[in-house]
Backbone bond lengths (Angstrom), bond angles and torsions (degrees), N, CA, C in turn:
res aa  C-N    CA-C-N  psi(-1)  N-CA   C-N-CA  omega(-1)  CA-C   N-CA-C  phi
1 M - - - 1.465 - - 1.523 107.91 -
2 T 1.286 116.69 122.52 1.464 121.42 -174.92 1.507 109.85 -91.78
3 A 1.329 114.74 149.74 1.466 119.85 178.76 1.508 110.42 -77.83
4 A 1.312 115.62 143.83 1.463 120.29 179.34 1.522 109.57 -71.56
5 A 1.318 114.66 142.45 1.465 119.69 -179.62 1.516 109.80 -69.86
6 V 1.307 114.74 131.28 1.464 120.23 -179.86 1.513 108.25 -92.29
7 P 1.342 119.51 122.10 1.465 120.64 180.00 1.509 111.11 -65.96
8 Q 1.311 116.26 136.85 1.447 121.66 179.93 1.518 109.71 -81.23
9 P 1.320 118.09 136.06 1.472 119.95 178.82 1.510 110.19 -67.94
10 R 1.311 115.51 143.56 1.462 121.26 -179.61 1.521 109.49 -77.20
11 A 1.304 114.96 139.63 1.464 119.57 -179.22 1.521 109.56 -62.53
12 E 1.344 114.84 136.92 1.453 118.50 -176.37 1.518 111.76 -69.46
13 H 1.325 116.37 -31.99 1.459 119.85 -175.64 1.520 112.28 -91.54
14 E 1.300 118.25 4.00 1.456 120.16 179.74 1.527 109.39 -76.45
15 P 1.332 119.16 123.05 1.454 120.54 -176.87 1.518 110.95 -68.45
16 S 1.308 115.52 139.76 1.455 120.50 178.39 1.525 109.69 -76.84
17 A 1.338 114.42 166.73 1.465 118.72 -179.34 1.515 110.88 -65.26
18 S 1.329 117.05 -38.02 1.465 119.71 -179.80 1.528 111.19 -66.77
19 A 1.351 116.73 -37.77 1.460 119.69 178.08 1.523 110.82 -65.66
20 A 1.335 116.96 -40.40 1.467 120.38 179.09 1.526 110.74 -64.65
21 R 1.329 116.13 -40.30 1.463 119.07 177.84 1.522 110.95 -65.30
22 G 1.332 116.18 -38.07 1.461 119.34 178.28 1.512 112.54 -63.08
23 R 1.330 116.93 -38.60 1.461 120.18 178.83 1.519 111.55 -67.83
24 R 1.335 115.63 -41.17 1.465 118.35 177.84 1.522 110.69 -66.13
25 S 1.325 117.13 -39.22 1.462 120.08 179.06 1.521 110.83 -65.18
26 S 1.332 117.52 -41.36 1.463 120.08 179.35 1.518 111.17 -62.76
27 L 1.331 116.53 -37.57 1.462 120.20 178.28 1.520 110.88 -65.18
28 A 1.327 117.25 -46.39 1.464 120.54 -179.10 1.527 111.08 -64.45
29 I 1.331 116.42 -42.58 1.470 119.87 -179.29 1.524 110.60 -65.26
30 A 1.330 116.95 -41.53 1.462 119.97 -179.49 1.526 111.55 -63.88
31 L 1.321 116.92 -43.58 1.471 120.08 178.76 1.520 111.41 -63.14
32 L 1.331 115.81 -45.65 1.463 119.49 -179.00 1.519 111.16 -66.44
33 A 1.334 117.04 -45.59 1.459 120.44 -178.29 1.524 111.27 -65.33
34 G 1.330 116.93 -41.77 1.455 119.65 -179.51 1.518 112.85 -65.51
35 A 1.323 116.96 -46.64 1.467 120.11 -179.56 1.526 111.21 -65.99
36 L 1.333 116.74 -44.29 1.461 120.17 179.63 1.522 111.12 -66.18
37 G 1.330 116.72 -40.54 1.458 119.64 179.64 1.511 112.43 -62.57
38 A 1.328 117.54 -46.04 1.460 120.37 179.19 1.523 111.37 -62.79
39 A 1.336 116.99 -39.52 1.465 120.22 178.95 1.530 110.94 -64.78
40 L 1.328 117.59 -41.10 1.465 120.83 178.64 1.523 111.63 -62.86
41 V 1.324 116.20 -42.43 1.466 119.56 -178.84 1.520 110.66 -65.15
42 L 1.320 116.92 -47.16 1.463 120.06 -179.40 1.525 111.52 -63.66
43 L 1.332 116.90 -35.78 1.462 119.72 176.70 1.520 111.10 -69.09
44 A 1.322 116.72 -44.99 1.468 120.54 -176.05 1.520 111.96 -65.92
45 T 1.319 117.93 -38.49 1.461 119.59 -177.81 1.529 112.80 -69.77
46 S 1.305 117.30 -17.31 1.467 120.21 177.79 1.532 112.31 -90.10
47 R 1.339 117.48 -0.48 1.458 121.79 -178.59 1.535 110.94 -103.46
48 K 1.331 115.64 169.87 1.459 121.65 -178.14 1.528 110.44 -73.05
49 W 1.338 116.06 128.08 1.454 121.33 178.63 1.529 112.08 -102.94
50 A 1.318 116.16 -32.65 1.473 119.17 -176.02 1.523 109.49 -148.28
51 E 1.316 115.92 154.39 1.464 121.96 176.68 1.521 108.63 -149.06
52 G 1.333 114.82 154.54 1.457 119.97 -179.52 1.516 110.11 -167.22
53 T 1.322 116.19 -171.40 1.462 122.45 -177.12 1.517 109.09 -124.21
54 A 1.334 115.81 129.22 1.467 121.69 179.52 1.522 109.06 -101.16
55 S 1.333 116.31 135.79 1.466 122.23 178.98 1.519 109.57 -87.75
56 V 1.337 116.58 122.68 1.456 122.96 177.84 1.526 108.67 -126.55
57 A 1.342 115.50 175.31 1.467 119.48 -177.41 1.522 111.73 -63.83
58 Q 1.321 117.11 -32.74 1.464 120.73 -179.03 1.522 112.74 -82.72
59 G 1.313 117.30 -4.54 1.461 119.77 -177.89 1.521 110.51 140.06
60 S 1.304 115.88 -119.64 1.467 120.89 179.90 1.523 109.60 -140.50
61 L 1.334 115.21 147.24 1.460 121.26 -179.97 1.526 108.68 -127.81
62 P 1.341 116.80 134.32 1.477 119.15 176.96 1.526 110.38 -72.29
63 Q 1.313 115.63 141.21 1.458 122.27 178.70 1.535 108.85 -129.94
64 S 1.313 115.68 149.97 1.461 120.88 178.15 1.522 108.70 -143.46
65 A 1.331 115.51 156.07 1.465 121.14 -178.92 1.516 109.02 -137.28
66 N 1.323 115.58 131.98 1.459 121.22 175.28 1.532 109.84 -81.91
67 G 1.329 113.65 172.04 1.460 118.04 178.66 1.514 112.85 -60.62
68 D 1.338 117.13 -39.24 1.463 119.90 178.97 1.519 111.70 -68.33
69 D 1.338 118.11 -26.62 1.459 120.96 176.17 1.523 111.28 -71.19
70 I 1.316 116.55 -35.98 1.466 120.93 -177.39 1.521 110.94 -79.31
71 T 1.328 117.43 -48.12 1.462 121.90 178.07 1.526 109.10 -154.45
72 G 1.302 115.75 130.03 1.468 119.74 178.37 1.515 113.16 -91.51
73 L 1.344 116.70 1.38 1.457 119.57 -175.89 1.527 113.72 -68.70
74 P 1.337 120.63 -44.94 1.475 118.68 -178.88 1.520 113.60 -59.02
75 G 1.315 117.52 -43.21 1.464 119.72 179.93 1.516 112.35 -64.34
76 A 1.336 116.33 -41.84 1.465 119.23 179.37 1.526 110.93 -66.21
77 L 1.320 117.44 -41.52 1.465 120.19 179.36 1.523 111.75 -68.22
78 A 1.338 117.89 -29.62 1.461 120.01 176.81 1.522 110.51 -64.89
79 V 1.321 117.13 -40.48 1.468 120.46 177.64 1.524 110.23 -65.73
80 V 1.346 116.52 -42.08 1.466 120.07 178.24 1.526 110.64 -63.14
81 G 1.334 116.45 -43.17 1.458 119.90 180.00 1.516 112.68 -64.27
82 L 1.332 116.63 -39.64 1.461 119.47 178.78 1.525 110.85 -66.02
83 A 1.326 116.56 -39.76 1.468 119.52 176.91 1.531 110.97 -65.26
84 A 1.331 116.40 -38.61 1.468 119.34 178.47 1.519 111.37 -66.65
85 L 1.324 117.12 -35.78 1.465 120.38 178.50 1.521 111.03 -62.26
86 V 1.318 117.45 -39.32 1.465 120.96 177.64 1.525 110.57 -72.34
87 A 1.344 116.25 -38.80 1.463 119.98 -177.00 1.519 113.09 -69.23
88 V 1.317 117.72 -18.78 1.462 120.46 178.37 1.524 111.26 -56.30
89 F 1.327 117.17 -35.04 1.463 121.31 -176.42 1.527 112.14 -87.98
90 A 1.329 117.40 -5.15 1.459 120.53 -179.76 1.518 112.58 -98.37
91 V 1.331 117.49 -9.53 1.459 121.09 -178.42 1.523 109.66 -123.38
92 R 1.314 115.43 169.39 1.461 121.14 -178.66 1.527 109.50 -134.88
93 R 1.317 114.73 163.29 1.457 124.35 172.18 1.525 111.66 51.44
94 L 1.341 117.29 -120.82 1.464 121.01 -174.95 1.527 111.41 -63.31
95 G 1.326 117.04 -37.29 1.458 119.65 178.50 1.513 112.13 -60.68
96 R 1.321 116.89 -37.73 1.464 120.29 178.88 1.524 110.81 -67.79
97 V 1.315 117.49 -36.97 1.468 120.56 177.81 1.530 110.29 -64.76
98 V 1.324 116.44 -42.87 1.468 120.37 -179.76 1.531 110.90 -63.60
99 V 1.321 116.82 -44.42 1.467 120.50 -179.55 1.531 110.55 -66.65
100 A 1.336 117.15 -39.88 1.461 120.41 177.39 1.521 111.22 -63.53
101 A 1.342 117.36 -38.01 1.464 120.60 176.36 1.521 111.01 -65.27
102 L 1.334 117.18 -38.23 1.462 120.82 176.44 1.522 111.16 -63.31
103 L 1.319 116.65 -40.35 1.463 121.11 176.92 1.526 110.75 -62.84
104 T 1.316 116.74 -42.42 1.461 120.66 179.25 1.525 111.29 -64.24
105 L 1.333 116.75 -45.15 1.461 120.31 179.64 1.521 111.71 -65.34
106 S 1.308 117.57 -34.12 1.470 120.58 177.16 1.530 110.79 -62.38
107 G 1.341 115.67 -46.10 1.456 118.70 177.71 1.513 112.70 -61.99
108 A 1.337 117.15 -42.54 1.464 120.40 179.23 1.529 111.33 -64.73
109 G 1.329 116.64 -40.67 1.464 119.67 178.66 1.521 112.73 -64.01
110 I 1.339 116.51 -36.34 1.465 119.87 177.80 1.521 110.63 -65.06
111 V 1.321 117.10 -43.47 1.466 120.57 -179.54 1.527 110.43 -60.77
112 I 1.324 116.77 -46.13 1.467 120.42 -177.21 1.522 111.34 -67.08
113 S 1.330 117.45 -47.65 1.471 120.39 -177.24 1.521 111.66 -67.46
114 A 1.326 117.89 -35.89 1.461 119.94 178.56 1.527 110.79 -68.93
115 A 1.324 116.62 -39.01 1.468 119.64 178.56 1.530 111.21 -65.67
116 L 1.318 116.75 -38.53 1.467 119.37 177.78 1.532 111.48 -69.18
117 G 1.324 116.49 -35.42 1.463 119.50 -179.77 1.509 114.41 -76.61
118 A 1.336 116.97 -10.63 1.465 119.84 -178.55 1.518 112.53 -68.30
119 S 1.333 118.42 -19.59 1.471 121.35 -179.68 1.523 111.58 -127.06
120 D 1.315 116.97 20.46 1.466 121.61 -177.76 1.531 109.49 -92.29
121 K 1.328 115.79 128.86 1.471 119.53 178.13 1.533 111.72 -118.82
122 A 1.325 117.24 15.36 1.463 120.87 -180.00 1.529 111.06 -62.47
123 A 1.338 116.47 -38.61 1.466 119.11 179.68 1.517 111.48 -66.02
124 L 1.331 117.14 -36.90 1.470 120.41 177.01 1.522 110.81 -65.76
125 E 1.319 117.14 -42.45 1.459 120.59 179.63 1.523 111.11 -65.41
126 E 1.332 117.17 -36.56 1.457 120.10 177.39 1.519 111.37 -64.98
127 K 1.324 116.28 -41.75 1.465 119.52 177.74 1.531 111.19 -66.63
128 A 1.337 116.42 -38.82 1.464 119.62 178.38 1.522 111.37 -64.43
129 S 1.324 117.58 -35.72 1.467 120.78 178.33 1.521 111.08 -66.71
130 K 1.310 117.35 -37.77 1.459 120.42 178.26 1.524 111.18 -66.95
131 V 1.327 116.39 -37.40 1.461 119.83 -179.03 1.526 111.27 -71.12
132 S 1.337 116.71 -44.88 1.465 121.12 -176.01 1.516 113.55 -83.13
133 G 1.319 117.17 -20.22 1.454 120.41 -176.97 1.505 113.30 81.31
134 L 1.306 119.21 6.39 1.452 124.06 179.33 1.528 110.50 -97.66
135 T 1.322 114.78 152.97 1.461 118.98 179.68 1.518 111.06 -67.81
136 H 1.296 116.77 -44.80 1.462 122.23 179.12 1.521 108.40 -124.09
137 S 1.306 115.45 98.48 1.465 120.43 179.83 1.523 109.02 -103.61
138 P 1.324 117.54 126.88 1.471 118.93 -178.29 1.531 111.72 -70.98
139 I 1.287 114.77 152.24 1.462 121.92 177.02 1.514 108.04 -122.71
140 H 1.326 117.11 133.41 1.461 121.75 -174.74 1.526 109.99 -119.79
141 D 1.314 113.79 164.86 1.477 121.59 175.98 1.531 111.79 51.83
142 V 1.321 115.75 49.11 1.469 120.75 -178.79 1.528 109.42 -75.07
143 A 1.313 115.92 132.02 1.470 122.23 176.93 1.523 108.38 -133.52
144 Y 1.324 115.56 146.75 1.459 121.75 -178.18 1.526 110.02 -117.30
145 T 1.328 115.04 148.95 1.470 121.88 -178.93 1.532 109.15 -101.00
146 P 1.322 117.96 168.57 1.479 120.76 178.75 1.527 114.35 -76.23
147 W 1.327 119.20 -4.65 1.463 120.61 -174.15 1.529 114.40 -60.71
148 P 1.346 119.45 -34.50 1.473 116.37 175.54 1.522 113.19 -59.03
149 W 1.322 116.68 -34.64 1.463 119.83 -179.21 1.522 111.25 -77.00
150 V 1.321 116.53 -25.03 1.469 119.11 171.49 1.528 109.68 -66.31
151 A 1.338 115.91 -41.76 1.461 119.38 176.27 1.529 110.99 -63.53
152 A 1.332 116.65 -39.14 1.468 119.85 177.64 1.525 111.00 -63.53
153 A 1.339 116.65 -38.22 1.472 119.69 177.14 1.522 110.94 -64.08
154 G 1.331 117.04 -39.25 1.461 119.80 175.35 1.518 111.56 -62.96
155 G 1.337 116.42 -37.32 1.457 119.55 175.88 1.520 112.61 -63.86
156 V 1.337 116.36 -37.01 1.467 120.19 177.30 1.527 110.19 -63.03
157 L 1.322 117.37 -39.83 1.464 120.58 178.71 1.528 111.05 -65.07
158 L 1.325 117.00 -41.11 1.464 119.75 176.63 1.528 110.88 -65.96
159 L 1.319 115.98 -37.20 1.458 120.25 176.47 1.531 110.98 -62.81
160 L 1.330 115.99 -41.22 1.465 120.73 177.13 1.521 110.85 -62.20
161 A 1.329 116.77 -43.70 1.464 120.29 178.57 1.527 110.64 -61.17
162 G 1.336 117.19 -39.11 1.449 120.14 178.75 1.519 113.14 -67.04
163 V 1.328 116.49 -40.38 1.462 120.36 178.43 1.525 110.45 -64.22
164 L 1.337 116.90 -41.81 1.466 119.99 177.54 1.526 111.08 -64.29
165 A 1.325 116.58 -38.05 1.469 119.51 178.60 1.522 111.00 -66.31
166 L 1.324 117.22 -36.70 1.456 120.19 177.18 1.524 111.80 -68.00
167 G 1.327 115.72 -39.00 1.456 119.18 -176.15 1.515 114.84 -81.64
168 Y 1.331 116.42 -37.26 1.465 119.87 -173.85 1.527 113.32 -119.91
169 G 1.318 117.92 -2.87 1.467 120.27 -173.78 1.502 114.74 -58.93
170 R 1.346 117.19 -29.50 1.470 118.86 -178.93 1.515 112.10 -66.99
171 H 1.337 117.88 -17.72 1.462 121.60 179.43 1.531 112.24 -96.66
172 W 1.321 117.82 -7.75 1.465 120.14 -176.96 1.527 109.97 -78.61
173 P 1.324 116.61 153.14 1.475 119.28 178.63 1.518 110.83 -70.12
174 A 1.311 115.48 159.32 1.462 122.16 177.42 1.513 108.87 -123.77
175 M 1.327 115.41 163.87 1.454 119.84 177.97 1.518 109.13 -61.44
176 S 1.336 116.84 130.52 1.458 121.22 -176.72 1.516 110.40 -77.98
177 G 1.318 116.57 143.00 1.464 121.46 177.61 1.513 112.82 -103.29
178 R 1.334 117.58 13.67 1.471 118.32 -175.33 1.510 111.93 -67.61
179 Y 1.384 115.95 -29.63 1.455 117.29 179.53 1.519 111.16 -75.31
180 E 1.371 115.92 -26.18 1.445 118.08 177.31 1.514 111.14 -72.46
181 R 1.338 118.18 -25.20 1.457 122.11 -178.36 1.519 113.07 -88.81
182 A 1.310 116.65 0.35 1.462 119.65 -178.74 1.524 109.99 -62.66
183 G 1.324 116.52 130.99 1.452 120.93 178.29 1.515 113.71 87.74
184 T 1.357 118.79 0.14 1.454 121.65 179.77 1.514 109.37 -96.16
185 G 1.366 114.88 -169.48 1.455 119.31 -177.42 1.502 112.74 -65.13
186 G 1.363 117.91 -19.22 1.451 119.33 -178.63 1.508 113.87 -80.86
187 T 1.313 119.07 -1.27 1.452 121.01 -179.25 1.512 109.84 -72.86
188 P 1.307 119.49 132.69 1.468 121.03 -179.13 1.512 111.54 -60.30
189 A 1.340 114.91 149.13 1.472 119.94 -178.65 1.514 111.13 -64.81
190 R 1.349 117.17 -32.53 1.462 119.68 -179.85 1.518 111.23 -63.07
191 S 1.351 117.01 -40.10 1.459 120.00 179.40 1.511 110.62 -66.51
192 R 1.368 116.06 -40.85 1.464 117.77 179.13 1.516 111.38 -64.56
193 T 1.351 116.52 -39.11 1.456 119.82 178.93 1.520 111.19 -64.67
194 R 1.357 116.36 -40.90 1.455 119.47 179.95 1.526 110.76 -64.74
195 R 1.353 116.50 -40.39 1.457 118.34 179.79 1.518 110.87 -67.29
196 A 1.340 116.19 -37.05 1.465 118.68 178.51 1.516 111.37 -65.08
197 A 1.339 115.80 -39.60 1.465 119.26 179.10 1.520 111.15 -67.28
198 D 1.342 115.20 -38.64 1.458 118.82 179.56 1.517 111.39 -67.55
199 S 1.346 116.11 -36.48 1.458 118.27 -177.62 1.527 112.37 -68.89
200 S 1.344 116.45 -24.54 1.471 119.20 -179.76 1.524 111.99 -95.99
201 D 1.287 119.23 6.09 1.455 122.55 -179.74 1.522 108.76 -73.42
202 P 1.346 119.70 118.68 1.471 120.72 -177.21 1.513 112.76 -69.87
203 D 1.344 117.90 -15.08 1.459 119.44 -179.23 1.524 112.62 -82.91
204 R 1.331 117.74 -9.48 1.454 119.38 178.84 1.515 110.24 -68.09
205 P 1.338 119.24 141.64 1.475 120.77 -177.55 1.512 113.16 -58.22
206 E 1.369 117.39 -38.76 1.459 118.10 -178.66 1.518 111.61 -66.77
207 E 1.377 116.97 -32.84 1.452 119.63 177.67 1.530 111.31 -68.45
208 L 1.336 115.24 -35.70 1.464 118.78 176.91 1.519 110.95 -63.49
209 W 1.342 116.66 -42.88 1.467 119.26 179.96 1.532 110.65 -66.54
210 K 1.353 116.77 -37.96 1.457 118.79 178.38 1.529 111.24 -63.77
211 A 1.337 115.42 -38.90 1.468 118.42 178.12 1.525 110.93 -63.93
212 L 1.317 117.10 -41.90 1.460 120.34 178.17 1.519 111.23 -63.59
213 D 1.360 116.66 -38.48 1.464 119.29 178.04 1.524 111.46 -63.88
214 R 1.354 117.16 -32.23 1.460 120.68 179.00 1.522 112.48 -81.40
215 G 1.322 116.06 -3.29 1.453 119.39 -179.27 1.506 113.71 82.66
216 E 1.337 118.27 17.64 1.453 122.37 -178.87 1.527 109.91 -97.73
217 D 1.329 115.13 161.40 1.457 121.42 177.48 1.527 107.61 -95.56
218 P 1.303 119.03 108.87 1.470 120.06 -176.80 1.514 113.16 -67.15
219 T 1.334 117.65 -22.40 1.465 118.89 -179.51 1.523 111.22 -67.83
220 E 1.352 117.68 -28.35 1.457 119.76 177.92 1.517 110.70 -66.65
221 A 1.351 116.08 -39.91 1.467 118.82 178.50 1.512 110.94 -64.86
222 Q 1.348 116.05 -39.11 1.456 119.33 179.17 1.524 110.58 -65.99
223 T 1.350 116.81 -38.87 1.466 120.12 179.73 1.520 110.16 -65.87
224 G 1.347 115.90 -41.05 1.456 119.02 178.98 1.513 111.73 -64.94
225 S 1.328 116.88 -38.84 1.468 119.80 178.70 1.519 110.39 -65.57
226 A 1.319 117.65 -40.67 1.460 120.90 179.55 1.517 110.78 -65.35
227 R 1.366 117.10 -37.43 1.460 120.68 -179.92 1.531 110.06 -66.65
228 R 1.324 117.29 -41.61 1.449 120.33 179.64 1.517 111.68 -65.61
229 E 1.349 117.15 -38.09 1.449 120.20 177.03 1.512 111.14 -64.61
230 A 1.349 117.53 -38.14 1.457 120.17 179.76 1.518 111.27 -68.50
231 E 1.360 118.43 -36.69 1.455 121.28 179.26 1.510 111.34 -65.12
232 R 1.339 116.74 -32.05 1.463 119.23 177.51 1.523 112.73 -65.72
């Protein structure tokens, strides 16, 4: 009579399949949202945000201002946020939290600065003053485009990427350092032995060239090796 198999208890710290899928999904969403958000901000800041008409002695001249003319903050924060998104995978533990917080703050700063620039006409007035030669030149018929809100939407995406990095970043993979440790004390003895054996192999091309440089006949070494193998 055989004993019934006793089921083994599942480890409490073993991640479930749904948790693993959630972590992978958060990583994919953060990468997509961060890259798309930064691209939207950089595109929007290069487009026209406001336009109007400046009064001059000869009549009136149309004036327009791009996002970078009104405020350079969204574009600069988009570059910072994109760099932080990449740096998340280069650091661990506390460093990852700090970088994720920087990414979050970059997104929030873009949203605020873009919203403030959506109704700013200071850049138009400055351009009108340069055209008219007056210190304070009025600007009329001011109209605004949707591009500031496109930049704000990009900031929201960067903000989302930062929040995901703060919440799930500790579970995301990091850049491996195993290639940096190659050849150090952490290298297994078997690998070192194999490399040593390979380096002394007379059939290797580099060994043949070294023998020729020493003035030796490499074919004699090969013949001797073949003879020893046959004797075995």
